[in-house]
PDB file of N, CA, C and O in Angstrom:
ATOM      1  N   MET A   1    -290.565  26.517 -81.573  1.00  0.00           N
ATOM      2  CA  MET A   1    -289.289  26.729 -80.975  1.00  0.00           C
ATOM      3  C   MET A   1    -288.823  28.111 -81.387  1.00  0.00           C
ATOM      4  O   MET A   1    -288.899  28.496 -82.554  1.00  0.00           O
ATOM      5  N   LEU A   2    -288.341  28.841 -80.403  1.00  0.00           N
ATOM      6  CA  LEU A   2    -287.821  30.184 -80.642  1.00  0.00           C
ATOM      7  C   LEU A   2    -286.330  30.195 -80.304  1.00  0.00           C
ATOM      8  O   LEU A   2    -285.894  29.574 -79.334  1.00  0.00           O
ATOM      9  N   ILE A   3    -285.566  30.905 -81.117  1.00  0.00           N
ATOM     10  CA  ILE A   3    -284.138  31.022 -80.865  1.00  0.00           C
ATOM     11  C   ILE A   3    -283.745  32.485 -80.966  1.00  0.00           C
ATOM     12  O   ILE A   3    -284.180  33.200 -81.868  1.00  0.00           O
ATOM     13  N   SER A   4    -282.918  32.917 -80.028  1.00  0.00           N
ATOM     14  CA  SER A   4    -282.351  34.262 -80.107  1.00  0.00           C
ATOM     15  C   SER A   4    -280.849  34.126 -79.948  1.00  0.00           C
ATOM     16  O   SER A   4    -280.369  33.241 -79.241  1.00  0.00           O
ATOM     17  N   SER A   5    -280.112  35.003 -80.605  1.00  0.00           N
ATOM     18  CA  SER A   5    -278.658  34.984 -80.477  1.00  0.00           C
ATOM     19  C   SER A   5    -278.191  36.362 -80.050  1.00  0.00           C
ATOM     20  O   SER A   5    -278.757  37.384 -80.440  1.00  0.00           O
ATOM     21  N   GLY A   6    -277.150  36.364 -79.243  1.00  0.00           N
ATOM     22  CA  GLY A   6    -276.671  37.631 -78.716  1.00  0.00           C
ATOM     23  C   GLY A   6    -277.786  38.338 -77.963  1.00  0.00           C
ATOM     24  O   GLY A   6    -278.461  37.730 -77.132  1.00  0.00           O
ATOM     25  N   ASP A   7    -277.978  39.611 -78.249  1.00  0.00           N
ATOM     26  CA  ASP A   7    -279.047  40.378 -77.617  1.00  0.00           C
ATOM     27  C   ASP A   7    -280.259  40.513 -78.525  1.00  0.00           C
ATOM     28  O   ASP A   7    -281.126  41.350 -78.275  1.00  0.00           O
ATOM     29  N   GLY A   8    -280.334  39.702 -79.579  1.00  0.00           N
ATOM     30  CA  GLY A   8    -281.421  39.815 -80.545  1.00  0.00           C
ATOM     31  C   GLY A   8    -282.752  39.317 -80.015  1.00  0.00           C
ATOM     32  O   GLY A   8    -282.816  38.589 -79.024  1.00  0.00           O
ATOM     33  N   ALA A   9    -283.810  39.723 -80.694  1.00  0.00           N
ATOM     34  CA  ALA A   9    -285.161  39.288 -80.337  1.00  0.00           C
ATOM     35  C   ALA A   9    -285.361  37.825 -80.745  1.00  0.00           C
ATOM     36  O   ALA A   9    -284.769  37.382 -81.729  1.00  0.00           O
ATOM     37  N   PRO A  10    -286.182  37.066 -80.009  1.00  0.00           N
ATOM     38  CA  PRO A  10    -286.448  35.674 -80.371  1.00  0.00           C
ATOM     39  C   PRO A  10    -287.130  35.565 -81.736  1.00  0.00           C
ATOM     40  O   PRO A  10    -287.983  36.381 -82.087  1.00  0.00           O
ATOM     41  N   VAL A  11    -286.738  34.550 -82.491  1.00  0.00           N
ATOM     42  CA  VAL A  11    -287.290  34.291 -83.817  1.00  0.00           C
ATOM     43  C   VAL A  11    -287.862  32.882 -83.817  1.00  0.00           C
ATOM     44  O   VAL A  11    -287.199  31.947 -83.368  1.00  0.00           O
ATOM     45  N   THR A  12    -289.088  32.715 -84.317  1.00  0.00           N
ATOM     46  CA  THR A  12    -289.695  31.392 -84.412  1.00  0.00           C
ATOM     47  C   THR A  12    -289.036  30.630 -85.549  1.00  0.00           C
ATOM     48  O   THR A  12    -289.024  31.090 -86.691  1.00  0.00           O
ATOM     49  N   VAL A  13    -288.484  29.456 -85.231  1.00  0.00           N
ATOM     50  CA  VAL A  13    -287.801  28.659 -86.247  1.00  0.00           C
ATOM     51  C   VAL A  13    -288.504  27.331 -86.533  1.00  0.00           C
ATOM     52  O   VAL A  13    -288.213  26.685 -87.539  1.00  0.00           O
ATOM     53  N   ARG A  14    -289.422  26.918 -85.662  1.00  0.00           N
ATOM     54  CA  ARG A  14    -290.155  25.677 -85.894  1.00  0.00           C
ATOM     55  C   ARG A  14    -291.471  25.753 -85.154  1.00  0.00           C
ATOM     56  O   ARG A  14    -291.518  26.176 -83.999  1.00  0.00           O
ATOM     57  N   THR A  15    -292.550  25.340 -85.824  1.00  0.00           N
ATOM     58  CA  THR A  15    -293.879  25.312 -85.214  1.00  0.00           C
ATOM     59  C   THR A  15    -294.458  23.920 -85.418  1.00  0.00           C
ATOM     60  O   THR A  15    -294.360  23.352 -86.505  1.00  0.00           O
ATOM     61  N   ARG A  16    -295.048  23.385 -84.389  1.00  0.00           N
ATOM     62  CA  ARG A  16    -295.695  22.070 -84.470  1.00  0.00           C
ATOM     63  C   ARG A  16    -297.122  22.197 -83.956  1.00  0.00           C
ATOM     64  O   ARG A  16    -297.416  23.030 -83.098  1.00  0.00           O
ATOM     65  N   THR A  17    -298.001  21.362 -84.492  1.00  0.00           N
ATOM     66  CA  THR A  17    -299.383  21.313 -84.028  1.00  0.00           C
ATOM     67  C   THR A  17    -299.609  20.002 -83.281  1.00  0.00           C
ATOM     68  O   THR A  17    -298.784  19.091 -83.351  1.00  0.00           O
ATOM     69  N   ALA A  18    -300.707  19.913 -82.581  1.00  0.00           N
ATOM     70  CA  ALA A  18    -300.997  18.749 -81.738  1.00  0.00           C
ATOM     71  C   ALA A  18    -301.111  17.455 -82.534  1.00  0.00           C
ATOM     72  O   ALA A  18    -300.917  16.377 -81.972  1.00  0.00           O
ATOM     73  N   ASP A  19    -301.419  17.530 -83.819  1.00  0.00           N
ATOM     74  CA  ASP A  19    -301.591  16.310 -84.610  1.00  0.00           C
ATOM     75  C   ASP A  19    -300.283  15.754 -85.168  1.00  0.00           C
ATOM     76  O   ASP A  19    -300.295  14.738 -85.863  1.00  0.00           O
ATOM     77  N   VAL A  20    -299.155  16.404 -84.875  1.00  0.00           N
ATOM     78  CA  VAL A  20    -297.851  15.941 -85.351  1.00  0.00           C
ATOM     79  C   VAL A  20    -297.208  15.092 -84.262  1.00  0.00           C
ATOM     80  O   VAL A  20    -297.071  15.553 -83.129  1.00  0.00           O
ATOM     81  N   PRO A  21    -296.807  13.854 -84.583  1.00  0.00           N
ATOM     82  CA  PRO A  21    -296.165  13.020 -83.563  1.00  0.00           C
ATOM     83  C   PRO A  21    -294.776  13.561 -83.208  1.00  0.00           C
ATOM     84  O   PRO A  21    -294.152  14.275 -83.994  1.00  0.00           O
ATOM     85  N   SER A  22    -294.318  13.214 -82.036  1.00  0.00           N
ATOM     86  CA  SER A  22    -292.983  13.639 -81.610  1.00  0.00           C
ATOM     87  C   SER A  22    -291.938  12.997 -82.503  1.00  0.00           C
ATOM     88  O   SER A  22    -292.070  11.842 -82.906  1.00  0.00           O
ATOM     89  N   ARG A  23    -290.905  13.755 -82.805  1.00  0.00           N
ATOM     90  CA  ARG A  23    -289.803  13.216 -83.601  1.00  0.00           C
ATOM     91  C   ARG A  23    -288.584  14.125 -83.457  1.00  0.00           C
ATOM     92  O   ARG A  23    -288.684  15.274 -83.027  1.00  0.00           O
ATOM     93  N   THR A  24    -287.447  13.577 -83.827  1.00  0.00           N
ATOM     94  CA  THR A  24    -286.201  14.332 -83.797  1.00  0.00           C
ATOM     95  C   THR A  24    -286.122  15.179 -85.052  1.00  0.00           C
ATOM     96  O   THR A  24    -286.527  14.742 -86.129  1.00  0.00           O
ATOM     97  N   GLY A  25    -285.602  16.386 -84.916  1.00  0.00           N
ATOM     98  CA  GLY A  25    -285.493  17.261 -86.068  1.00  0.00           C
ATOM     99  C   GLY A  25    -284.208  18.064 -86.050  1.00  0.00           C
ATOM    100  O   GLY A  25    -283.494  18.104 -85.048  1.00  0.00           O
ATOM    101  N   THR A  26    -283.929  18.696 -87.165  1.00  0.00           N
ATOM    102  CA  THR A  26    -282.756  19.543 -87.305  1.00  0.00           C
ATOM    103  C   THR A  26    -283.197  20.899 -87.819  1.00  0.00           C
ATOM    104  O   THR A  26    -284.031  20.992 -88.719  1.00  0.00           O
ATOM    105  N   VAL A  27    -282.641  21.936 -87.251  1.00  0.00           N
ATOM    106  CA  VAL A  27    -282.922  23.298 -87.694  1.00  0.00           C
ATOM    107  C   VAL A  27    -281.585  23.939 -88.050  1.00  0.00           C
ATOM    108  O   VAL A  27    -280.669  23.965 -87.228  1.00  0.00           O
ATOM    109  N   THR A  28    -281.470  24.455 -89.271  1.00  0.00           N
ATOM    110  CA  THR A  28    -280.259  25.139 -89.702  1.00  0.00           C
ATOM    111  C   THR A  28    -280.494  26.642 -89.639  1.00  0.00           C
ATOM    112  O   THR A  28    -281.484  27.147 -90.167  1.00  0.00           O
ATOM    113  N   LEU A  29    -279.581  27.347 -88.993  1.00  0.00           N
ATOM    114  CA  LEU A  29    -279.734  28.787 -88.789  1.00  0.00           C
ATOM    115  C   LEU A  29    -278.495  29.543 -89.232  1.00  0.00           C
ATOM    116  O   LEU A  29    -277.387  29.007 -89.236  1.00  0.00           O
ATOM    117  N   ARG A  30    -278.700  30.783 -89.599  1.00  0.00           N
ATOM    118  CA  ARG A  30    -277.578  31.691 -89.830  1.00  0.00           C
ATOM    119  C   ARG A  30    -277.405  32.508 -88.556  1.00  0.00           C
ATOM    120  O   ARG A  30    -278.352  33.113 -88.053  1.00  0.00           O
ATOM    121  N   VAL A  31    -276.193  32.514 -88.051  1.00  0.00           N
ATOM    122  CA  VAL A  31    -275.904  33.230 -86.819  1.00  0.00           C
ATOM    123  C   VAL A  31    -275.264  34.569 -87.180  1.00  0.00           C
ATOM    124  O   VAL A  31    -274.328  34.616 -87.978  1.00  0.00           O
ATOM    125  N   PRO A  32    -275.766  35.653 -86.597  1.00  0.00           N
ATOM    126  CA  PRO A  32    -275.183  36.962 -86.881  1.00  0.00           C
ATOM    127  C   PRO A  32    -273.702  37.016 -86.498  1.00  0.00           C
ATOM    128  O   PRO A  32    -273.287  36.425 -85.501  1.00  0.00           O
ATOM    129  N   ALA A  33    -272.925  37.722 -87.290  1.00  0.00           N
ATOM    130  CA  ALA A  33    -271.500  37.877 -86.995  1.00  0.00           C
ATOM    131  C   ALA A  33    -271.324  38.482 -85.609  1.00  0.00           C
ATOM    132  O   ALA A  33    -272.013  39.437 -85.250  1.00  0.00           O
ATOM    133  N   GLY A  34    -270.419  37.936 -84.850  1.00  0.00           N
ATOM    134  CA  GLY A  34    -270.135  38.461 -83.520  1.00  0.00           C
ATOM    135  C   GLY A  34    -271.002  37.900 -82.406  1.00  0.00           C
ATOM    136  O   GLY A  34    -270.722  38.155 -81.235  1.00  0.00           O
ATOM    137  N   ALA A  35    -272.052  37.138 -82.732  1.00  0.00           N
ATOM    138  CA  ALA A  35    -272.907  36.560 -81.682  1.00  0.00           C
ATOM    139  C   ALA A  35    -272.107  35.515 -80.914  1.00  0.00           C
ATOM    140  O   ALA A  35    -271.460  34.657 -81.516  1.00  0.00           O
ATOM    141  N   ARG A  36    -272.148  35.583 -79.601  1.00  0.00           N
ATOM    142  CA  ARG A  36    -271.391  34.653 -78.771  1.00  0.00           C
ATOM    143  C   ARG A  36    -272.298  33.776 -77.911  1.00  0.00           C
ATOM    144  O   ARG A  36    -271.825  32.828 -77.282  1.00  0.00           O
ATOM    145  N   THR A  37    -273.587  34.080 -77.877  1.00  0.00           N
ATOM    146  CA  THR A  37    -274.533  33.287 -77.101  1.00  0.00           C
ATOM    147  C   THR A  37    -275.781  33.017 -77.925  1.00  0.00           C
ATOM    148  O   THR A  37    -276.078  33.732 -78.883  1.00  0.00           O
ATOM    149  N   ALA A  38    -276.502  31.984 -77.541  1.00  0.00           N
ATOM    150  CA  ALA A  38    -277.792  31.667 -78.165  1.00  0.00           C
ATOM    151  C   ALA A  38    -278.719  31.154 -77.084  1.00  0.00           C
ATOM    152  O   ALA A  38    -278.273  30.531 -76.120  1.00  0.00           O
ATOM    153  N   ARG A  39    -280.004  31.412 -77.239  1.00  0.00           N
ATOM    154  CA  ARG A  39    -281.004  30.969 -76.271  1.00  0.00           C
ATOM    155  C   ARG A  39    -282.112  30.246 -77.034  1.00  0.00           C
ATOM    156  O   ARG A  39    -282.659  30.778 -78.000  1.00  0.00           O
ATOM    157  N   VAL A  40    -282.439  29.033 -76.594  1.00  0.00           N
ATOM    158  CA  VAL A  40    -283.504  28.225 -77.205  1.00  0.00           C
ATOM    159  C   VAL A  40    -284.671  28.210 -76.238  1.00  0.00           C
ATOM    160  O   VAL A  40    -284.500  27.923 -75.053  1.00  0.00           O
ATOM    161  N   ARG A  41    -285.867  28.519 -76.745  1.00  0.00           N
ATOM    162  CA  ARG A  41    -287.077  28.540 -75.909  1.00  0.00           C
ATOM    163  C   ARG A  41    -288.208  27.823 -76.624  1.00  0.00           C
ATOM    164  O   ARG A  41    -288.163  27.610 -77.836  1.00  0.00           O
ATOM    165  N   SER A  42    -289.201  27.462 -75.867  1.00  0.00           N
ATOM    166  CA  SER A  42    -290.414  26.903 -76.471  1.00  0.00           C
ATOM    167  C   SER A  42    -291.610  27.639 -75.894  1.00  0.00           C
ATOM    168  O   SER A  42    -291.544  28.218 -74.809  1.00  0.00           O
ATOM    169  N   ARG A  43    -292.693  27.604 -76.633  1.00  0.00           N
ATOM    170  CA  ARG A  43    -293.923  28.255 -76.195  1.00  0.00           C
ATOM    171  C   ARG A  43    -295.066  27.297 -76.493  1.00  0.00           C
ATOM    172  O   ARG A  43    -295.190  26.797 -77.611  1.00  0.00           O
ATOM    173  N   CYS A  44    -295.891  27.044 -75.502  1.00  0.00           N
ATOM    174  CA  CYS A  44    -297.036  26.153 -75.662  1.00  0.00           C
ATOM    175  C   CYS A  44    -298.306  26.987 -75.637  1.00  0.00           C
ATOM    176  O   CYS A  44    -298.519  27.780 -74.719  1.00  0.00           O
ATOM    177  N   THR A  45    -299.143  26.807 -76.642  1.00  0.00           N
ATOM    178  CA  THR A  45    -300.417  27.524 -76.694  1.00  0.00           C
ATOM    179  C   THR A  45    -301.547  26.515 -76.856  1.00  0.00           C
ATOM    180  O   THR A  45    -301.307  25.363 -77.220  1.00  0.00           O
ATOM    181  N   GLY A  46    -302.742  26.931 -76.595  1.00  0.00           N
ATOM    182  CA  GLY A  46    -303.901  26.061 -76.752  1.00  0.00           C
ATOM    183  C   GLY A  46    -304.220  25.325 -75.471  1.00  0.00           C
ATOM    184  O   GLY A  46    -303.737  25.666 -74.391  1.00  0.00           O
ATOM    185  N   ASP A  47    -305.048  24.306 -75.620  1.00  0.00           N
ATOM    186  CA  ASP A  47    -305.433  23.534 -74.444  1.00  0.00           C
ATOM    187  C   ASP A  47    -305.115  22.071 -74.687  1.00  0.00           C
ATOM    188  O   ASP A  47    -304.567  21.715 -75.730  1.00  0.00           O
ATOM    189  N   GLY A  48    -305.449  21.243 -73.749  1.00  0.00           N
ATOM    190  CA  GLY A  48    -305.164  19.817 -73.850  1.00  0.00           C
ATOM    191  C   GLY A  48    -304.189  19.410 -72.769  1.00  0.00           C
ATOM    192  O   GLY A  48    -303.720  20.236 -71.986  1.00  0.00           O
ATOM    193  N   ASN A  49    -303.890  18.120 -72.739  1.00  0.00           N
ATOM    194  CA  ASN A  49    -303.034  17.613 -71.679  1.00  0.00           C
ATOM    195  C   ASN A  49    -301.680  17.137 -72.212  1.00  0.00           C
ATOM    196  O   ASN A  49    -300.993  16.368 -71.540  1.00  0.00           O
ATOM    197  N   ARG A  50    -301.297  17.573 -73.386  1.00  0.00           N
ATOM    198  CA  ARG A  50    -300.002  17.190 -73.938  1.00  0.00           C
ATOM    199  C   ARG A  50    -298.991  18.305 -73.753  1.00  0.00           C
ATOM    200  O   ARG A  50    -299.351  19.478 -73.653  1.00  0.00           O
ATOM    201  N   TYR A  51    -297.767  17.940 -73.711  1.00  0.00           N
ATOM    202  CA  TYR A  51    -296.715  18.946 -73.659  1.00  0.00           C
ATOM    203  C   TYR A  51    -295.556  18.476 -74.537  1.00  0.00           C
ATOM    204  O   TYR A  51    -295.422  17.285 -74.816  1.00  0.00           O
ATOM    205  N   ARG A  52    -294.749  19.391 -74.955  1.00  0.00           N
ATOM    206  CA  ARG A  52    -293.586  19.100 -75.799  1.00  0.00           C
ATOM    207  C   ARG A  52    -292.325  19.416 -75.018  1.00  0.00           C
ATOM    208  O   ARG A  52    -292.308  20.313 -74.175  1.00  0.00           O
ATOM    209  N   VAL A  53    -291.302  18.689 -75.300  1.00  0.00           N
ATOM    210  CA  VAL A  53    -290.023  18.893 -74.643  1.00  0.00           C
ATOM    211  C   VAL A  53    -288.963  19.108 -75.712  1.00  0.00           C
ATOM    212  O   VAL A  53    -288.909  18.385 -76.707  1.00  0.00           O
ATOM    213  N   ILE A  54    -288.125  20.107 -75.493  1.00  0.00           N
ATOM    214  CA  ILE A  54    -286.979  20.320 -76.361  1.00  0.00           C
ATOM    215  C   ILE A  54    -285.772  19.822 -75.575  1.00  0.00           C
ATOM    216  O   ILE A  54    -285.469  20.333 -74.497  1.00  0.00           O
ATOM    217  N   GLY A  55    -285.108  18.855 -76.105  1.00  0.00           N
ATOM    218  CA  GLY A  55    -283.943  18.299 -75.414  1.00  0.00           C
ATOM    219  C   GLY A  55    -282.854  17.948 -76.408  1.00  0.00           C
ATOM    220  O   GLY A  55    -283.111  17.840 -77.608  1.00  0.00           O
ATOM    221  N   GLY A  56    -281.672  17.775 -75.924  1.00  0.00           N
ATOM    222  CA  GLY A  56    -280.567  17.365 -76.769  1.00  0.00           C
ATOM    223  C   GLY A  56    -280.150  18.418 -77.782  1.00  0.00           C
ATOM    224  O   GLY A  56    -279.714  18.082 -78.883  1.00  0.00           O
ATOM    225  N   VAL A  57    -280.279  19.684 -77.422  1.00  0.00           N
ATOM    226  CA  VAL A  57    -279.893  20.759 -78.341  1.00  0.00           C
ATOM    227  C   VAL A  57    -278.377  20.753 -78.467  1.00  0.00           C
ATOM    228  O   VAL A  57    -277.659  20.829 -77.470  1.00  0.00           O
ATOM    229  N   ARG A  58    -277.897  20.662 -79.707  1.00  0.00           N
ATOM    230  CA  ARG A  58    -276.465  20.644 -79.946  1.00  0.00           C
ATOM    231  C   ARG A  58    -276.107  21.642 -81.046  1.00  0.00           C
ATOM    232  O   ARG A  58    -276.456  21.438 -82.209  1.00  0.00           O
ATOM    233  N   PRO A  59    -275.429  22.696 -80.688  1.00  0.00           N
ATOM    234  CA  PRO A  59    -274.976  23.620 -81.735  1.00  0.00           C
ATOM    235  C   PRO A  59    -273.840  22.981 -82.510  1.00  0.00           C
ATOM    236  O   PRO A  59    -272.992  22.299 -81.934  1.00  0.00           O
ATOM    237  N   ALA A  60    -273.823  23.199 -83.804  1.00  0.00           N
ATOM    238  CA  ALA A  60    -272.758  22.659 -84.661  1.00  0.00           C
ATOM    239  C   ALA A  60    -272.402  23.698 -85.703  1.00  0.00           C
ATOM    240  O   ALA A  60    -273.244  24.495 -86.116  1.00  0.00           O
ATOM    241  N   GLN A  61    -271.189  23.685 -86.112  1.00  0.00           N
ATOM    242  CA  GLN A  61    -270.723  24.621 -87.129  1.00  0.00           C
ATOM    243  C   GLN A  61    -270.610  23.889 -88.450  1.00  0.00           C
ATOM    244  O   GLN A  61    -270.118  22.762 -88.505  1.00  0.00           O
ATOM    245  N   SER A  62    -271.067  24.536 -89.518  1.00  0.00           N
ATOM    246  CA  SER A  62    -270.956  23.879 -90.819  1.00  0.00           C
ATOM    247  C   SER A  62    -270.089  24.678 -91.758  1.00  0.00           C
ATOM    248  O   SER A  62    -269.883  24.275 -92.903  1.00  0.00           O
TER     249      SER A  62
END
């Protein structure tokens, strides 16, 4: 999973391999001061017939 905020470059925040079962997770990030937008992306590499889905993304303030 890659996340970028504002106009920043995407940063890899989570990597999974094919042998890891699907599960819900939490990622804690530091957001740059002044950032008003964020973009969540995924990248699939390798071969096989499986795919991953990122859903239910909820930003929260702590």
